[in-house]
C-alpha positions as CSV (number, residue, x, y, z in Angstrom):
1,M,0.0,0.0,0.0
2,Y,1.1,3.6,-0.7
3,L,0.7,5.0,2.8
4,A,0.5,8.8,3.4
5,N,2.1,8.7,6.9
6,N,4.1,11.9,7.0
7,W,1.3,14.3,8.0
8,K,1.6,16.5,11.2
9,D,-1.4,18.8,10.7
10,F,-3.8,16.1,9.7
11,E,-4.7,12.9,11.5
12,I,-7.4,10.2,11.4
13,I,-8.0,9.7,15.1
14,D,-10.4,6.8,14.7
15,A,-12.7,5.4,12.1
16,G,-15.7,3.0,12.2
17,G,-19.4,2.7,11.9
18,G,-19.2,4.2,8.4
19,E,-17.5,7.4,9.7
20,K,-14.0,8.8,10.3
21,L,-12.9,11.1,13.1
22,E,-10.3,13.6,11.8
23,R,-8.1,16.4,13.0
24,W,-7.5,19.1,10.5
25,G,-5.0,21.4,12.3
26,D,-6.9,22.4,15.5
27,V,-10.3,21.5,14.1
28,T,-12.0,18.1,14.6
29,L,-14.5,16.8,12.0
30,L,-16.6,13.6,11.8
31,R,-17.4,12.6,8.2
32,P,-18.9,9.6,6.5
33,D,-16.6,7.0,5.0
34,P,-18.2,3.8,3.6
35,Q,-14.9,1.9,3.9
36,A,-14.9,2.0,7.7
37,V,-17.2,-0.9,8.3
38,W,-15.9,-1.9,11.7
39,D,-17.0,-0.4,15.0
40,L,-15.9,3.1,16.1
41,E,-14.0,2.7,19.3
42,N,-13.5,6.3,20.4
43,K,-17.2,7.2,20.6
44,S,-16.7,9.7,23.4
45,A,-14.3,11.7,21.2
46,A,-16.7,11.5,18.3
47,K,-19.4,13.2,20.4
48,R,-17.1,16.1,21.1
49,V,-16.3,17.0,17.4
50,Q,-16.6,20.6,16.3
51,A,-18.5,19.6,13.1
52,H,-20.3,16.5,11.9
53,Y,-21.4,15.9,8.3
54,I,-24.7,14.1,8.4
55,R,-26.1,12.4,5.2
56,S,-29.6,13.1,4.3
57,S,-32.0,10.2,3.4
58,K,-33.0,12.3,0.3
59,G,-29.4,12.5,-0.9
60,G,-26.5,14.9,-0.1
61,G,-26.3,16.0,3.5
62,Y,-25.4,18.9,5.8
63,W,-22.9,20.0,8.5
64,E,-24.0,20.0,12.1
65,Y,-21.8,22.3,14.2
66,A,-21.3,21.8,17.9
67,E,-19.2,25.0,18.2
68,Q,-17.9,27.8,16.0
69,V,-15.7,26.6,13.2
70,P,-13.8,29.0,10.9
71,E,-15.1,29.4,7.4
72,S,-11.7,28.3,6.3
73,W,-8.3,27.7,7.8
74,K,-4.8,26.6,6.8
75,I,-2.8,23.4,7.3
76,A,0.7,22.5,6.3
77,Y,2.4,19.5,4.7
78,R,6.1,19.7,4.5
79,D,6.8,23.2,2.9
80,L,3.3,23.5,1.5
81,T,0.3,25.3,2.9
82,F,-3.3,24.5,2.0
83,I,-6.6,26.3,2.6
84,V,-9.3,23.9,3.9
85,R,-13.0,24.5,4.5
86,P,-16.0,22.3,4.9
87,T,-18.1,22.1,1.7
88,G,-21.7,21.1,1.1
89,F,-20.5,17.8,-0.4
90,K,-18.7,16.7,2.9
91,H,-15.3,17.4,1.4
92,T,-12.8,19.9,2.8
93,G,-10.9,20.7,-0.5
94,L,-8.0,18.4,0.2
95,F,-7.5,14.7,-0.1
96,P,-4.7,14.0,2.5
97,E,-3.9,10.5,1.2
98,Q,-2.6,12.1,-2.0
99,A,0.5,13.3,-0.1
100,V,2.1,10.0,-0.9
101,N,1.8,10.7,-4.6
102,W,3.0,14.3,-4.1
103,D,6.1,13.0,-2.4
104,A,6.7,10.4,-5.2
105,M,6.4,13.1,-7.9
106,R,8.7,15.5,-6.1
107,D,11.3,12.8,-5.8
108,I,11.1,12.2,-9.6
109,C,11.4,15.9,-10.3
110,K,14.6,16.1,-8.1
111,K,16.2,13.2,-9.8
112,A,15.5,14.7,-13.3
113,Q,17.9,17.5,-12.5
114,R,16.0,19.7,-14.9
115,P,12.6,21.5,-14.8
116,L,9.9,19.1,-15.9
117,R,6.8,20.2,-17.8
118,V,3.8,18.5,-16.2
119,L,0.1,18.2,-17.1
120,N,-2.3,17.8,-14.1
121,L,-5.7,16.7,-15.2
122,F,-8.9,16.8,-13.0
123,A,-6.5,18.9,-10.9
124,Y,-9.1,20.0,-8.2
125,T,-7.7,22.4,-5.6
126,G,-4.1,21.9,-6.7
127,G,-2.4,19.8,-4.1
128,A,-0.2,18.1,-6.7
129,T,0.2,21.4,-8.6
130,C,1.7,23.0,-5.5
131,A,4.0,20.0,-4.8
132,L,5.3,20.0,-8.4
133,A,5.7,23.7,-8.5
134,A,7.7,23.6,-5.3
135,E,10.3,21.4,-7.1
136,G,10.6,23.8,-10.0
137,A,8.2,22.0,-12.5
138,E,6.2,24.0,-15.0
139,V,2.6,22.9,-14.5
140,V,-0.5,23.1,-16.6
141,H,-3.4,22.6,-14.2
142,V,-6.7,21.6,-15.9
143,D,-10.1,21.3,-14.1
144,A,-13.7,21.8,-15.4
145,A,-14.8,23.7,-12.2
146,K,-14.1,27.4,-11.9
147,G,-14.5,27.4,-8.2
148,M,-12.0,24.6,-7.7
149,T,-9.5,26.3,-10.0
150,A,-9.8,29.5,-8.0
151,W,-9.2,27.6,-4.8
152,A,-6.1,26.0,-6.4
153,K,-4.7,29.5,-7.2
154,D,-5.2,30.4,-3.5
155,N,-3.4,27.3,-2.4
156,L,-0.4,28.1,-4.7
157,A,-0.3,31.6,-3.2
158,A,-0.6,30.3,0.4
159,S,2.4,28.1,-0.3
160,G,4.4,31.1,-1.5
161,L,4.5,29.8,-5.0
162,A,2.4,32.3,-6.9
163,D,5.4,33.3,-9.0
164,R,6.0,29.8,-10.3
165,P,5.2,28.8,-14.0
166,V,1.7,27.4,-13.5
167,R,-1.1,27.8,-16.0
168,F,-4.6,27.3,-14.8
169,I,-7.1,26.1,-17.4
170,V,-10.9,25.7,-16.9
171,D,-11.8,23.1,-19.5
172,D,-13.0,19.6,-20.3
173,C,-9.9,17.4,-20.0
174,M,-10.3,15.4,-23.2
175,K,-11.0,18.5,-25.2
176,F,-7.9,20.2,-23.8
177,V,-5.7,17.1,-24.5
178,L,-6.8,17.0,-28.1
179,R,-6.1,20.7,-28.6
180,E,-2.6,20.2,-27.1
181,Q,-2.0,17.5,-29.6
182,R,-2.9,19.8,-32.5
183,R,-0.6,22.5,-31.0
184,G,2.3,20.0,-30.9
185,R,2.8,20.4,-27.1
186,E,4.7,17.8,-25.1
187,Y,4.9,17.0,-21.4
188,D,7.5,15.3,-19.3
189,G,5.0,14.1,-16.8
190,I,1.2,13.6,-16.7
191,L,-1.1,12.9,-13.7
192,M,-4.8,12.6,-13.5
193,D,-7.4,12.1,-10.7
194,P,-10.6,11.5,-12.5
195,P,-14.0,11.3,-10.8
196,S,-16.4,8.4,-11.2
197,Y,-18.9,10.7,-12.9
198,G,-18.7,14.3,-13.9
199,R,-19.6,17.0,-16.3
200,G,-17.4,19.4,-18.2
201,P,-17.9,23.2,-18.4
202,D,-20.2,22.7,-21.4
203,G,-22.1,19.7,-20.0
204,E,-19.7,17.1,-21.3
205,M,-20.5,13.8,-19.6
206,W,-17.7,11.7,-18.0
207,K,-18.0,8.1,-16.8
208,I,-14.6,6.7,-15.7
209,E,-15.3,3.1,-16.9
210,E,-15.9,4.4,-20.4
211,G,-13.6,7.4,-20.5
212,L,-10.5,6.5,-18.7
213,Y,-8.6,4.4,-21.2
214,P,-9.5,6.6,-24.3
215,L,-8.2,9.6,-22.3
216,V,-5.0,7.8,-21.3
217,K,-4.3,6.8,-24.9
218,E,-4.7,10.4,-26.1
219,C,-2.5,11.7,-23.2
220,V,0.3,9.3,-24.1
221,K,0.6,11.1,-27.4
222,L,1.6,14.2,-25.4
223,L,4.5,12.6,-23.6
224,S,8.0,13.7,-24.6
225,H,10.5,11.1,-25.8
226,D,12.3,11.2,-22.4
227,A,9.1,11.7,-20.3
228,S,9.6,10.8,-16.6
229,F,6.2,9.7,-15.3
230,F,2.4,9.0,-15.7
231,F,0.2,8.7,-12.6
232,I,-3.4,7.7,-12.5
233,N,-5.4,8.0,-9.3
234,S,-8.8,6.5,-8.7
235,Y,-10.6,7.5,-5.5
236,T,-14.4,7.1,-5.8
237,T,-14.6,4.0,-7.9
238,G,-14.4,0.3,-7.5
239,L,-11.5,0.1,-10.0
240,A,-8.9,-2.3,-8.6
241,P,-5.2,-1.3,-8.6
242,T,-4.5,-4.0,-11.2
243,V,-6.9,-2.2,-13.6
244,L,-4.8,0.9,-13.4
245,S,-1.6,-1.2,-14.0
246,D,-3.3,-2.8,-17.0
247,V,-4.3,0.5,-18.5
248,L,-0.8,1.8,-18.2
249,K,0.7,-1.4,-19.6
250,C,-1.6,-1.2,-22.6
251,A,-1.0,2.4,-23.3
252,L,2.7,2.7,-22.3
253,G,4.1,-0.8,-22.2
254,K,6.2,-0.3,-25.3
255,R,8.1,2.6,-23.7
256,G,9.7,0.4,-21.1
257,G,10.1,1.8,-17.6
258,K,8.4,0.5,-14.5
259,I,4.7,0.1,-14.0
260,E,3.2,-0.5,-10.5
261,S,0.0,0.0,-8.7
262,D,-1.4,-0.4,-5.2
263,E,-4.0,0.9,-2.8
264,V,-3.6,4.3,-1.3
265,G,-4.2,4.7,2.4
266,L,-4.1,6.8,5.6
267,P,-3.0,5.5,9.0
268,I,-5.5,5.6,11.8
269,T,-4.2,6.6,15.2
270,R,-6.2,3.7,16.7
271,G,-3.5,1.1,16.7
272,G,-2.6,-0.8,13.5
273,L,-5.6,0.3,11.4
274,V,-5.4,1.8,7.9
275,L,-8.2,3.5,6.0
276,P,-8.1,2.6,2.3
277,C,-8.6,5.6,0.0
278,G,-8.7,4.3,-3.5
279,A,-5.8,3.2,-5.8
280,T,-3.0,4.6,-7.8
281,G,-1.2,3.4,-10.9
282,R,2.3,4.7,-11.8
283,W,4.4,4.5,-14.8
284,I,8.0,5.7,-14.1
285,R,10.7,5.9,-16.7
């Protein structure tokens, strides 16, 4: 498992009963998590959380606040700073398990000994964008949601990286990739974190089981001859790690390099437990 175990400002205190008890800096949250099928042990602490996201029987849900919680606040990971806030969809604007991928890509950038040009697709609030920019990469950040892209710009600035060579693009990822092909653009690294379902800015429909491999095939055409990496993350789907390996083997196998995949997880402070948080596939030159 790729385990994101280097956090200091984030912690899963306990998990169980379909929920996870988290510490985000000085703020404690209780949020749903369908992977936590065992019993919650620390029930007394769960009752003292500052905010609890409660699912509605009609779909969606809402936050129930036990005490005042800031509208947003900052947490740090290594030399990066991120703005987090509770959203109406239970999320906070950051997926902490992805730190294990940020670290892996930063190591690749260091070993390259040259600035890499990287394409970040379905880039959300820019955690990976910030990590790559911190290592001197030139990043093209693409997401269909204007609000998430604005949040990513704020994260880049909060990390002291606003002057780095990052382009923020609000667009459908496949349309952007095809346009980059026509422009003759190349990238030294590509990463993507596609949702299970989604819509582009013009209503384009995305379903990962149908769209993932065609998108990967088109993305491969953008890789430079000495490209360094291609990462695929899958959080909200039932795709097994082996599926991601197979996708990369079919699309990139002729290039050589190393292909690997595994679950991504976060340690739970309650002894010995790990919360699974999807899967990642990696091609590394």
